[in-house]
ZAKE-79110 format. One line per field, with one value per atom (N, C-alpha, C, CB): residue number from 1; atom name; x, y, z. Coordinates in steps of 0.001 Angstrom, whole numbers, plus 500000, padded with zeros to 6 digits. Glycine has a CB too. Layout:
BEGIN
pos (NUM / ...) $
site (CA / ...) $
u (X / ...) $
v (Y / ...) $
w (Z / ...) $
//
This chain:
BEGIN
pos (1 / 1 / 1 / 1 / 2 / 2 / 2 / 2 / 3 / 3 / 3 / 3 / 4 / 4 / 4 / 4 / 5 / 5 / 5 / 5 / 6 / 6 / 6 / 6 / 7 / 7 / 7 / 7 / 8 / 8 / 8 / 8 / 9 / 9 / 9 / 9 / 10 / 10 / 10 / 10 / 11 / 11 / 11 / 11 / 12 / 12 / 12 / 12 / 13 / 13 / 13 / 13 / 14 / 14 / 14 / 14 / 15 / 15 / 15 / 15 / 16 / 16 / 16 / 16 / 17 / 17 / 17 / 17 / 18 / 18 / 18 / 18 / 19 / 19 / 19 / 19 / 20 / 20 / 20 / 20 / 21 / 21 / 21 / 21 / 22 / 22 / 22 / 22 / 23 / 23 / 23 / 23 / 24 / 24 / 24 / 24 / 25 / 25 / 25 / 25 / 26 / 26 / 26 / 26 / 27 / 27 / 27 / 27 / 28 / 28 / 28 / 28 / 29 / 29 / 29 / 29 / 30 / 30 / 30 / 30 / 31 / 31 / 31 / 31 / 32 / 32 / 32 / 32 / 33 / 33 / 33 / 33 / 34 / 34 / 34 / 34 / 35 / 35 / 35 / 35 / 36 / 36 / 36 / 36 / 37 / 37 / 37 / 37 / 38 / 38 / 38 / 38 / 39 / 39 / 39 / 39 / 40 / 40 / 40 / 40 / 41 / 41 / 41 / 41 / 42 / 42 / 42 / 42 / 43 / 43 / 43 / 43 / 44 / 44 / 44 / 44 / 45 / 45 / 45 / 45 / 46 / 46 / 46 / 46 / 47 / 47 / 47 / 47 / 48 / 48 / 48 / 48 / 49 / 49 / 49 / 49 / 50 / 50 / 50 / 50 / 51 / 51 / 51 / 51 / 52 / 52 / 52 / 52 / 53 / 53 / 53 / 53 / 54 / 54 / 54 / 54 / 55 / 55 / 55 / 55 / 56 / 56 / 56 / 56 / 57 / 57 / 57 / 57 / 58 / 58 / 58 / 58 / 59 / 59 / 59 / 59 / 60 / 60 / 60 / 60 / 61 / 61 / 61 / 61 / 62 / 62 / 62 / 62) $
site (N / CA / C / CB / N / CA / C / CB / N / CA / C / CB / N / CA / C / CB / N / CA / C / CB / N / CA / C / CB / N / CA / C / CB / N / CA / C / CB / N / CA / C / CB / N / CA / C / CB / N / CA / C / CB / N / CA / C / CB / N / CA / C / CB / N / CA / C / CB / N / CA / C / CB / N / CA / C / CB / N / CA / C / CB / N / CA / C / CB / N / CA / C / CB / N / CA / C / CB / N / CA / C / CB / N / CA / C / CB / N / CA / C / CB / N / CA / C / CB / N / CA / C / CB / N / CA / C / CB / N / CA / C / CB / N / CA / C / CB / N / CA / C / CB / N / CA / C / CB / N / CA / C / CB / N / CA / C / CB / N / CA / C / CB / N / CA / C / CB / N / CA / C / CB / N / CA / C / CB / N / CA / C / CB / N / CA / C / CB / N / CA / C / CB / N / CA / C / CB / N / CA / C / CB / N / CA / C / CB / N / CA / C / CB / N / CA / C / CB / N / CA / C / CB / N / CA / C / CB / N / CA / C / CB / N / CA / C / CB / N / CA / C / CB / N / CA / C / CB / N / CA / C / CB / N / CA / C / CB / N / CA / C / CB / N / CA / C / CB / N / CA / C / CB / N / CA / C / CB / N / CA / C / CB / N / CA / C / CB / N / CA / C / CB / N / CA / C / CB / N / CA / C / CB / N / CA / C / CB) $
u (500836 / 500003 / 500878 / 499057 / 500527 / 501303 / 500986 / 501016 / 502024 / 501842 / 501454 / 503132 / 500178 / 499656 / 499325 / 498410 / 499777 / 499499 / 498044 / 500434 / 497375 / 495969 / 495840 / 495310 / 495015 / 494676 / 493470 / 494365 / 493722 / 492676 / 491592 / 493267 / 491965 / 491002 / 489990 / 491726 / 490518 / 489657 / 488849 / 490497 / 489468 / 488768 / 487537 / 489712 / 487706 / 486596 / 485511 / 487086 / 485927 / 484971 / 484158 / 485711 / 484841 / 484155 / 483306 / 485179 / 483822 / 483071 / 481813 / 483942 / 481907 / 480711 / 479651 / 481075 / 480090 / 479137 / 478490 / 479831 / 479305 / 478777 / 477769 / 479926 / 478035 / 477159 / 476018 / 477965 / 476010 / 475041 / 475075 / 473625 / 476310 / 476553 / 477011 / 477620 / 476210 / 476533 / 477503 / 475245 / 478705 / 479671 / 479732 / 481103 / 479377 / 479403 / 480836 / 478805 / 480970 / 482291 / 483155 / 482132 / 482528 / 483312 / 483843 / 482473 / 483293 / 483754 / 484653 / 482578 / 484684 / 485387 / 486869 / 485248 / 487557 / 488987 / 489239 / 489564 / 488345 / 488482 / 488300 / 487490 / 487350 / 487114 / 488349 / 485854 / 488903 / 490112 / 491265 / 490501 / 491437 / 492514 / 492364 / 492530 / 491135 / 490917 / 491210 / 489479 / 490858 / 491170 / 492679 / 490431 / 493396 / 494868 / 495439 / 495468 / 494897 / 495346 / 495011 / 494709 / 493794 / 493381 / 494306 / 491911 / 494646 / 495543 / 496913 / 495693 / 497461 / 498768 / 498731 / 499214 / 497664 / 497530 / 497400 / 496307 / 496609 / 496422 / 497721 / 495358 / 498529 / 499819 / 500741 / 500484 / 500714 / 501528 / 501087 / 501441 / 499788 / 499258 / 499550 / 497747 / 499323 / 499528 / 500997 / 498917 / 501903 / 503331 / 503923 / 504108 / 503157 / 503640 / 503634 / 502769 / 504795 / 504832 / 504273 / 506275 / 503520 / 502975 / 503618 / 501425 / 503931 / 504474 / 503443 / 504920 / 503918 / 503055 / 502099 / 503906 / 502525 / 501698 / 500567 / 502564 / 500482 / 499421 / 498106 / 499777 / 497055 / 495726 / 494730 / 495288 / 493703 / 492698 / 491894 / 491750 / 491503 / 490693 / 489279 / 490683 / 488653 / 487293 / 486249 / 486913 / 486567 / 485649 / 486465 / 484855 / 485998 / 486678 / 486166 / 486471 / 487090 / 486739 / 487634 / 486893 / 487064 / 487889 / 488378 / 487101) $
v (498823 / 499998 / 501231 / 499997 / 502177 / 503400 / 504336 / 504094 / 504970 / 505882 / 507252 / 505971 / 507604 / 508847 / 509776 / 508596 / 511023 / 512008 / 512444 / 513236 / 512464 / 512833 / 514358 / 512216 / 514893 / 516314 / 516485 / 516833 / 516904 / 516968 / 517957 / 517353 / 519066 / 520069 / 519454 / 521269 / 518732 / 518084 / 516954 / 517540 / 516232 / 515147 / 515665 / 514445 / 516748 / 517324 / 517808 / 518489 / 518457 / 518971 / 517833 / 519758 / 516786 / 515684 / 514856 / 514778 / 514627 / 513829 / 514558 / 513503 / 515871 / 516625 / 516568 / 518085 / 516529 / 516377 / 514994 / 516616 / 513953 / 512586 / 512407 / 511579 / 513045 / 512918 / 513929 / 513070 / 514780 / 515872 / 516700 / 515327 / 517037 / 517779 / 519195 / 517054 / 520164 / 521557 / 522074 / 522438 / 522484 / 523102 / 524577 / 522417 / 525421 / 526852 / 527318 / 527610 / 528328 / 528836 / 529213 / 530043 / 529788 / 530227 / 529060 / 531136 / 527849 / 526676 / 525761 / 525899 / 525940 / 525007 / 524885 / 525459 / 526020 / 525970 / 525243 / 527385 / 525420 / 524719 / 523226 / 525253 / 522824 / 521399 / 520777 / 521199 / 521476 / 520984 / 520885 / 521917 / 521894 / 521870 / 520678 / 523177 / 520392 / 519234 / 517920 / 519225 / 517805 / 516583 / 516444 / 516572 / 517551 / 517496 / 516906 / 518921 / 517291 / 516751 / 515275 / 517522 / 514901 / 513500 / 512656 / 513361 / 513190 / 512494 / 512267 / 513292 / 513271 / 513146 / 512090 / 514510 / 512083 / 511094 / 509685 / 511421 / 509545 / 508239 / 507715 / 508324 / 508598 / 508177 / 507669 / 509331 / 508337 / 507896 / 506518 / 508912 / 506328 / 505048 / 503943 / 505150 / 504208 / 503184 / 502844 / 503639 / 503732 / 503452 / 502619 / 504763 / 502402 / 501632 / 500141 / 501910 / 499500 / 498069 / 497186 / 497637 / 496193 / 495218 / 493861 / 495124 / 493123 / 491780 / 490865 / 491184 / 489874 / 488934 / 488180 / 487942 / 487927 / 487121 / 487909 / 486505 / 489184 / 490007 / 489725 / 491522 / 489459 / 489214 / 490180 / 487752 / 490557 / 491444 / 490724 / 491970 / 491459 / 490878 / 490655 / 491789 / 489524 / 489277 / 490207 / 487834 / 490725 / 491610 / 492739 / 490840 / 493968 / 495111 / 495318 / 496388 / 495322 / 495572 / 496695 / 494276 / 497880 / 499008 / 498810 / 500305) $
w (499998 / 499999 / 500001 / 501194 / 499184 / 499062 / 500231 / 497712 / 500775 / 501894 / 501349 / 502763 / 501445 / 500922 / 502089 / 500037 / 502002 / 503057 / 502989 / 502928 / 504121 / 504201 / 504213 / 505462 / 503329 / 503312 / 504240 / 501836 / 505466 / 506482 / 506086 / 507835 / 505482 / 505056 / 504076 / 504408 / 503096 / 502105 / 502744 / 500935 / 503686 / 504379 / 505116 / 505364 / 505878 / 506632 / 505671 / 507529 / 504606 / 503617 / 502991 / 502516 / 502526 / 501839 / 502808 / 501138 / 504014 / 504987 / 505426 / 506204 / 505600 / 505979 / 504878 / 506285 / 503619 / 502521 / 502538 / 501177 / 502773 / 502810 / 503950 / 502962 / 505066 / 506231 / 506236 / 507491 / 505217 / 505141 / 506415 / 504898 / 506831 / 508058 / 507678 / 508957 / 507996 / 507692 / 508745 / 507640 / 508319 / 509233 / 508866 / 509142 / 509810 / 509570 / 509297 / 510770 / 508456 / 508075 / 509282 / 507171 / 510303 / 511453 / 512294 / 512321 / 512107 / 512844 / 512028 / 513335 / 510724 / 509838 / 510207 / 508382 / 510405 / 510728 / 512047 / 510796 / 513019 / 514296 / 514155 / 515291 / 513316 / 513063 / 512400 / 512166 / 511420 / 510742 / 511739 / 509556 / 512597 / 513589 / 514529 / 514395 / 514948 / 515834 / 515124 / 516356 / 513849 / 513113 / 512888 / 511766 / 512769 / 512678 / 513968 / 512418 / 515123 / 516411 / 516517 / 517576 / 516096 / 516120 / 515233 / 515655 / 514065 / 513141 / 513779 / 511834 / 514449 / 515095 / 516210 / 515667 / 516999 / 518069 / 517480 / 518960 / 516425 / 515792 / 515203 / 514705 / 514599 / 514057 / 515158 / 513310 / 516312 / 517448 / 517932 / 518598 / 518090 / 518556 / 517549 / 518805 / 516267 / 515237 / 515008 / 513938 / 515406 / 515200 / 516340 / 515062 / 517406 / 518552 / 518211 / 519810 / 518234 / 517864 / 518977 / 517537 / 518579 / 519526 / 519273 / 519405 / 520330 / 520137 / 519469 / 521486 / 518764 / 518051 / 518983 / 517287 / 520231 / 521125 / 521793 / 522181 / 521551 / 522138 / 521419 / 522055 / 522215 / 521666 / 522286 / 521908 / 521551 / 522135 / 523229 / 521038 / 524227 / 525288 / 524767 / 526545 / 525095 / 524610 / 525246 / 524879 / 526449 / 527172 / 527768 / 528285 / 527595 / 528198 / 529613 / 527353 / 530562 / 531955 / 532470 / 532828 / 532692 / 533167 / 534592 / 533084) $
//
């Protein structure tokens, strides 16, 4: 799979159209900024290597 950089601005724009979600102009930049933060956190989490023997728990118990 090719490593393609995500254009967050375009992602928010297209996803809001797909969901029929009206984002007011004054909020759009804030929504994009929050998705940029979410993207950075997700990249950090996804880059963490897990050992092969790790299995998901069948039930989540906090």
